[in-house]
N, CA, C and O of each residue as an XYZ file, in Angstrom:
508
protein
N     133.693    136.598    146.950
C     134.492    136.551    145.734
C     134.201    137.801    144.890
O     133.043    138.164    144.685
N     135.235    138.433    144.420
C     135.110    139.632    143.594
C     135.672    139.309    142.210
O     136.780    138.790    142.082
N     134.905    139.618    141.198
C     135.386    139.439    139.823
C     135.695    140.797    139.226
O     134.929    141.748    139.381
N     136.825    140.878    138.543
C     137.282    142.103    137.924
C     137.473    141.852    136.432
O     138.116    140.879    136.038
N     136.916    142.725    135.612
C     137.027    142.577    134.165
C     137.538    143.880    133.572
O     136.874    144.914    133.647
N     138.733    143.816    132.979
C     139.324    144.983    132.340
C     138.885    145.076    130.879
O     138.578    144.070    130.239
N     138.864    146.294    130.376
C     138.575    146.534    128.964
C     139.223    147.836    128.556
O     139.675    148.611    129.399
N     139.265    148.073    127.249
C     139.760    149.336    126.746
C     141.166    149.303    126.190
O     141.650    150.310    125.673
N     141.827    148.169    126.285
C     143.162    148.077    125.720
C     143.136    148.051    124.201
O     142.075    147.957    123.583
N     144.307    148.136    123.616
C     144.394    148.098    122.161
C     145.729    148.585    121.675
O     146.688    148.710    122.437
N     145.774    148.861    120.374
C     146.982    149.350    119.719
C     146.827    150.840    119.463
O     145.817    151.280    118.913
N     147.824    151.611    119.858
C     147.778    153.056    119.684
C     149.174    153.548    119.324
O     150.173    152.945    119.717
N     149.235    154.627    118.588
C     150.533    155.210    118.241
C     151.086    156.016    119.410
O     150.337    156.510    120.252
N     152.384    156.137    119.443
C     153.022    156.952    120.476
C     152.431    158.361    120.457
O     152.215    158.956    119.402
N     152.181    158.868    121.657
C     151.558    160.173    121.795
C     150.046    160.118    121.905
O     149.407    161.119    122.228
N     149.475    158.959    121.639
C     148.033    158.799    121.696
C     147.520    158.539    123.103
O     148.271    158.572    124.077
N     146.220    158.278    123.183
C     145.558    158.083    124.471
C     144.682    156.832    124.435
O     144.193    156.410    123.387
N     144.510    156.270    125.606
C     143.561    155.182    125.813
C     142.956    155.345    127.195
O     143.581    155.908    128.093
N     141.737    154.852    127.361
C     141.144    154.791    128.690
C     140.788    153.352    129.000
O     139.976    152.735    128.309
N     141.394    152.831    130.030
C     141.087    151.488    130.491
C     139.982    151.542    131.527
O     139.892    152.480    132.319
N     139.138    150.512    131.505
C     138.085    150.366    132.499
C     138.228    149.026    133.195
O     138.718    148.054    132.620
N     137.796    148.996    134.429
C     137.779    147.746    135.181
C     136.455    147.685    135.937
O     136.214    148.462    136.860
N     135.616    146.758    135.532
C     134.317    146.591    136.172
C     134.416    145.509    137.242
O     134.966    144.432    137.011
N     133.878    145.815    138.403
C     133.955    144.892    139.543
C     132.584    144.385    139.928
O     131.590    145.107    139.849
N     132.547    143.139    140.345
C     131.307    142.583    140.887
C     131.224    142.937    142.360
O     132.189    143.434    142.941
N     130.084    142.683    142.958
C     129.940    142.916    144.382
C     129.198    144.202    144.686
O     129.194    145.146    143.896
N     128.578    144.213    145.839
C     127.752    145.347    146.216
C     128.480    146.337    147.112
O     127.909    147.336    147.551
N     129.745    146.045    147.377
C     130.488    146.923    148.282
C     131.710    147.531    147.601
O     132.735    147.774    148.238
N     131.586    147.772    146.305
C     132.715    148.312    145.539
C     133.256    149.584    146.166
O     134.465    149.814    146.170
N     132.371    150.404    146.693
C     132.818    151.685    147.253
C     133.778    151.496    148.426
O     134.506    152.421    148.785
N     133.783    150.322    149.014
C     134.669    150.069    150.151
C     136.011    149.457    149.734
O     136.848    149.164    150.588
N     136.219    149.261    148.426
C     137.469    148.688    147.944
C     138.451    149.802    147.572
O     138.055    150.854    147.069
N     139.710    149.558    147.822
C     140.747    150.325    147.153
C     141.044    149.589    145.844
O     141.046    148.358    145.808
N     141.293    150.339    144.781
C     141.490    149.736    143.464
C     142.822    150.189    142.872
O     143.171    151.368    142.912
N     143.542    149.239    142.333
C     144.840    149.555    141.756
C     144.966    149.084    140.323
O     144.234    148.202    139.872
N     145.903    149.686    139.620
C     146.303    149.250    138.282
C     147.790    148.876    138.322
O     148.621    149.581    138.894
N     148.081    147.750    137.698
C     149.454    147.286    137.560
C     149.674    146.914    136.108
O     148.714    146.789    135.348
N     150.910    146.737    135.716
C     151.191    146.315    134.345
C     152.390    145.379    134.327
O     153.235    145.397    135.222
N     152.435    144.576    133.297
C     153.560    143.669    133.124
C     153.924    143.589    131.653
O     153.125    143.173    130.814
N     155.142    143.995    131.364
C     155.669    143.924    130.008
C     156.373    142.581    129.819
O     156.796    141.966    130.797
N     156.503    142.120    128.579
C     157.163    140.837    128.321
C     158.571    140.802    128.915
O     159.370    141.712    128.695
N     158.863    139.753    129.664
C     160.180    139.586    130.242
C     160.466    140.451    131.446
O     161.584    140.455    131.962
N     159.462    141.186    131.900
C     159.669    142.070    133.048
C     158.734    141.686    134.187
O     157.746    140.978    133.991
N     159.066    142.167    135.378
C     158.214    141.912    136.525
C     157.002    142.845    136.494
O     157.004    143.889    135.841
N     155.986    142.434    137.214
C     154.807    143.277    137.345
C     155.177    144.600    138.011
O     155.980    144.645    138.943
N     154.580    145.663    137.514
C     154.921    147.014    137.971
C     153.658    147.758    138.388
O     152.630    147.698    137.714
N     153.758    148.449    139.497
C     152.658    149.284    139.967
C     152.470    150.473    139.037
O     153.440    151.052    138.549
N     151.204    150.834    138.794
C     150.908    152.005    137.969
C     150.181    153.088    138.782
O     150.636    154.230    138.848
N     149.060    152.722    139.394
C     148.270    153.715    140.118
C     147.306    153.014    141.063
O     146.984    151.839    140.888
N     146.852    153.755    142.064
C     145.865    153.222    143.018
C     144.962    154.364    143.460
O     145.377    155.520    143.540
N     143.723    154.006    143.742
C     142.767    154.962    144.305
C     142.119    154.306    145.512
O     141.643    153.174    145.437
N     142.106    155.025    146.617
C     141.556    154.471    147.847
C     140.037    154.559    147.832
O     139.445    155.172    146.943
N     139.418    153.939    148.825
C     138.006    154.216    149.050
C     137.907    155.649    149.559
O     138.920    156.314    149.775
N     136.670    156.118    149.749
C     136.482    157.518    150.120
C     137.414    157.909    151.253
O     137.517    157.204    152.257
N     138.091    159.038    151.085
C     137.875    160.139    150.141
C     138.665    160.064    148.833
O     138.974    161.100    148.244
N     138.998    158.851    148.370
C     139.581    158.658    147.050
C     140.967    159.291    146.910
O     141.241    160.048    145.979
N     141.806    158.962    147.845
C     143.209    159.336    147.677
C     143.767    158.577    146.480
O     143.371    157.443    146.213
N     144.690    159.211    145.760
C     145.331    158.555    144.638
C     146.844    158.605    144.791
O     147.405    159.502    145.421
N     147.478    157.610    144.192
C     148.938    157.549    144.164
C     149.308    156.961    142.818
O     148.797    155.916    142.415
N     150.207    157.654    142.127
C     150.561    157.267    140.766
C     152.066    157.066    140.684
O     152.830    157.839    141.262
N     152.490    156.042    139.976
C     153.919    155.778    139.836
C     154.621    156.933    139.143
O     154.045    157.604    138.287
N     155.861    157.153    139.520
C     156.623    158.264    138.952
C     156.754    158.142    137.437
O     156.803    159.147    136.728
N     156.809    156.921    136.953
C     157.017    156.699    135.516
C     155.836    157.145    134.664
O     155.983    157.344    133.458
N     154.675    157.304    135.274
C     153.481    157.690    134.519
C     152.849    158.973    135.050
O     151.843    159.436    134.513
N     153.421    159.537    136.080
C     152.852    160.747    136.676
C     152.805    161.869    135.659
O     153.760    162.107    134.920
N     151.662    162.557    135.637
C     151.470    163.629    134.679
C     150.901    163.149    133.352
O     150.466    163.962    132.536
N     150.897    161.845    133.128
C     150.347    161.288    131.891
C     149.133    160.398    132.156
O     148.196    160.374    131.358
N     149.147    159.671    133.266
C     148.063    158.744    133.601
C     147.263    159.290    134.778
O     147.814    159.902    135.694
N     145.948    159.056    134.735
C     145.059    159.467    135.818
C     144.142    158.311    136.187
O     143.551    157.680    135.311
N     144.023    158.035    137.464
C     143.107    156.996    137.935
C     141.879    157.659    138.534
O     141.981    158.680    139.214
N     140.722    157.074    138.277
C     139.476    157.588    138.839
C     138.514    156.421    139.029
O     138.776    155.305    138.581
N     137.422    156.690    139.687
C     136.442    155.631    139.929
C     135.034    156.195    139.893
O     134.809    157.373    140.171
N     134.091    155.329    139.545
C     132.667    155.660    139.566
C     131.994    154.566    140.379
O     131.739    153.474    139.870
N     131.709    154.857    141.630
C     131.144    153.823    142.498
C     129.749    153.409    142.066
O     129.334    152.277    142.314
N     129.023    154.308    141.426
C     127.674    153.956    140.958
C     127.735    152.899    139.860
O     126.781    152.147    139.663
N     128.863    152.844    139.145
C     129.026    151.874    138.066
C     129.965    150.739    138.445
O     130.270    149.882    137.616
N     130.421    150.726    139.684
C     131.370    149.688    140.124
C     132.579    149.603    139.197
O     133.034    148.510    138.862
N     133.089    150.744    138.791
C     134.144    150.773    137.777
C     135.264    151.723    138.180
O     135.035    152.801    138.729
N     136.480    151.283    137.887
C     137.653    152.132    138.043
C     138.262    152.335    136.657
O     138.232    151.442    135.810
N     138.813    153.526    136.450
C     139.343    153.892    135.138
C     140.827    154.244    135.243
O     141.327    154.654    136.290
N     141.495    154.067    134.124
C     142.867    154.556    133.987
C     142.951    155.307    132.670
O     142.988    154.705    131.596
N     142.980    156.621    132.766
C     143.142    157.468    131.578
C     144.626    157.596    131.281
O     145.395    158.065    132.120
N     145.027    157.182    130.095
C     146.439    157.174    129.718
C     146.641    158.108    128.536
O     146.106    157.875    127.452
N     147.404    159.155    128.748
C     147.699    160.135    127.710
C     149.193    160.125    127.402
O     149.999    159.601    128.171
N     149.542    160.710    126.270
C     150.950    160.818    125.866
C     151.656    159.464    125.987
O     152.738    159.355    126.565
N     151.030    158.468    125.442
C     151.561    157.110    125.573
C     152.898    156.960    124.860
O     153.152    157.580    123.827
N     153.737    156.122    125.442
C     155.057    155.850    124.914
C     155.194    154.348    124.633
O     154.468    153.545    125.218
N     156.111    153.965    123.749
C     156.320    152.525    123.521
C     156.639    151.755    124.807
O     156.284    150.583    124.933
N     157.300    152.406    125.753
C     157.611    151.753    127.026
C     156.376    151.447    127.860
O     156.464    150.691    128.828
N     155.232    152.013    127.510
C     153.987    151.729    128.227
C     153.346    150.429    127.750
O     152.353    149.978    128.323
N     153.905    149.829    126.711
C     153.381    148.569    126.205
C     153.457    147.488    127.271
O     154.525    147.210    127.816
N     152.308    146.881    127.564
C     152.239    145.869    128.628
C     150.822    145.326    128.695
O     149.905    145.848    128.060
N     150.667    144.279    129.469
C     149.333    143.849    129.878
C     149.005    144.600    131.156
O     149.782    144.593    132.111
N     147.859    145.242    131.164
C     147.444    146.044    132.306
C     146.393    145.276    133.107
O     145.415    144.769    132.558
N     146.619    145.204    134.413
C     145.738    144.483    135.316
C     145.149    145.432    136.353
O     145.833    146.328    136.848
N     143.882    145.227    136.674
C     143.350    145.933    137.832
C     143.292    144.958    139.004
O     143.218    143.743    138.824
N     143.328    145.515    140.187
C     143.350    144.720    141.405
C     142.512    145.415    142.464
O     142.380    146.639    142.472
N     141.952    144.617    143.351
C     141.095    145.144    144.412
C     141.636    144.762    145.785
O     142.051    143.628    146.027
N     141.615    145.737    146.661
C     141.912    145.511    148.075
C     140.595    145.707    148.813
O     140.093    146.826    148.918
N     140.041    144.615    149.321
C     138.665    144.659    149.807
C     138.532    144.944    151.300
O     137.422    145.049    151.820
N     139.644    145.067    151.971
C     139.579    145.410    153.392
C     140.738    146.341    153.703
O     141.658    146.476    152.898
N     140.703    146.966    154.834
C     141.816    147.834    155.199
C     141.386    149.263    155.426
O     140.203    149.598    155.382
N     142.364    150.080    155.664
C     142.106    151.464    156.041
C     141.656    152.305    154.848
O     141.911    151.964    153.693
N     140.982    153.409    155.157
C     140.443    154.281    154.109
C     141.557    154.944    153.309
O     141.334    155.383    152.181
N     142.745    155.018    153.880
C     143.848    155.701    153.200
C     144.755    154.727    152.451
O     145.830    155.126    152.002
N     144.358    153.467    152.303
C     145.183    152.462    151.632
C     145.484    152.883    150.210
O     144.580    153.048    149.390
N     146.765    153.056    149.926
C     147.213    153.384    148.569
C     148.546    152.682    148.309
O     149.516    153.301    147.873
N     148.570    151.404    148.580
C     149.821    150.677    148.477
C     150.185    150.341    147.038
O     149.317    150.067    146.210
N     151.473    150.368    146.760
C     152.011    149.972    145.465
C     152.448    148.499    145.472
O     152.941    147.991    144.465
N     152.267    147.829    146.593
C     152.690    146.434    146.747
C     151.565    145.507    146.301
O     150.534    145.402    146.964
N     151.772    144.849    145.190
C     150.743    143.975    144.649
C     150.343    142.842    145.577
O     149.229    142.326    145.484
N     151.238    142.452    146.467
C     150.937    141.348    147.380
C     149.825    141.696    148.365
O     149.228    140.809    148.973
N     149.555    142.967    148.516
C     148.537    143.392    149.468
C     147.133    143.413    148.871
O     146.164    143.681    149.582
N     147.014    143.137    147.598
C     145.705    143.153    146.952
C     145.100    141.751    146.982
O     145.814    140.748    146.968
N     143.771    141.706    147.024
C     143.075    140.442    147.218
C     142.603    139.786    145.923
O     142.603    138.560    145.811
N     142.209    140.582    144.965
C     141.657    140.044    143.719
C     142.281    140.753    142.523
O     142.659    141.922    142.587
N     142.374    139.996    141.423
C     142.986    140.489    140.196
C     142.121    140.149    138.991
O     141.446    139.121    138.947
N     142.166    141.051    138.016
C     141.525    140.772    136.752
C     142.427    139.967    135.837
O     143.553    139.619    136.192
N     141.910    139.679    134.651
C     142.649    138.867    133.672
C     143.621    139.701    132.844
O     144.539    139.159    132.229
N     143.425    140.988    132.828
C     144.343    141.865    132.113
C     143.838    142.265    130.739
O     143.022    141.573    130.130
N     144.339    143.393    130.265
C     144.040    143.873    128.924
C     145.344    144.376    128.303
O     146.132    145.059    128.957
N     145.558    144.032    127.044
C     146.814    144.348    126.372
C     146.797    145.783    125.862
O     145.835    146.222    125.231
N     147.855    146.492    126.141
C     148.073    147.830    125.587
C     149.382    147.781    124.808
O     150.430    147.416    125.341
N     149.297    148.158    123.536
C     150.481    148.181    122.684
C     150.628    149.571    122.096
O     149.710    150.091    121.462
N     151.790    150.167    122.312
C     152.063    151.509    121.812
C     153.155    151.401    120.753
O     154.270    150.964    121.035
N     152.821    151.802    119.543
C     153.780    151.723    118.449
C     154.535    153.034    118.303
O     154.007    154.110    118.585
N     155.765    152.924    117.863
C     156.601    154.133    117.714
C     156.464    154.746    116.326
O     157.096    155.762    116.036
């Protein structure tokens, strides 16, 4: 069982920045691929970014490319989502997810392929 705990959400003005963190339990974090997804009110869950296990391939959704960066610190069992130039459309609950098995190049945007999910953290961007 893997537990994921997100933090770092909050209220920010348009154009501002936030860094989300997701801390994972387990001693094999380095072998997980980690993803970020978001869900806005009345909308379906949307892929944001993913980082594979080593060598840490990344894939970022077109809607956030150039503004959001995903990274990980295996020593801290943590994955990050640096969000810059935030827009009101980025308002959502942000979830991290773990894929605990699979190939080293796993960078899927399909949420159904992930094994564990966090509870989410709210990000609100005001105009």
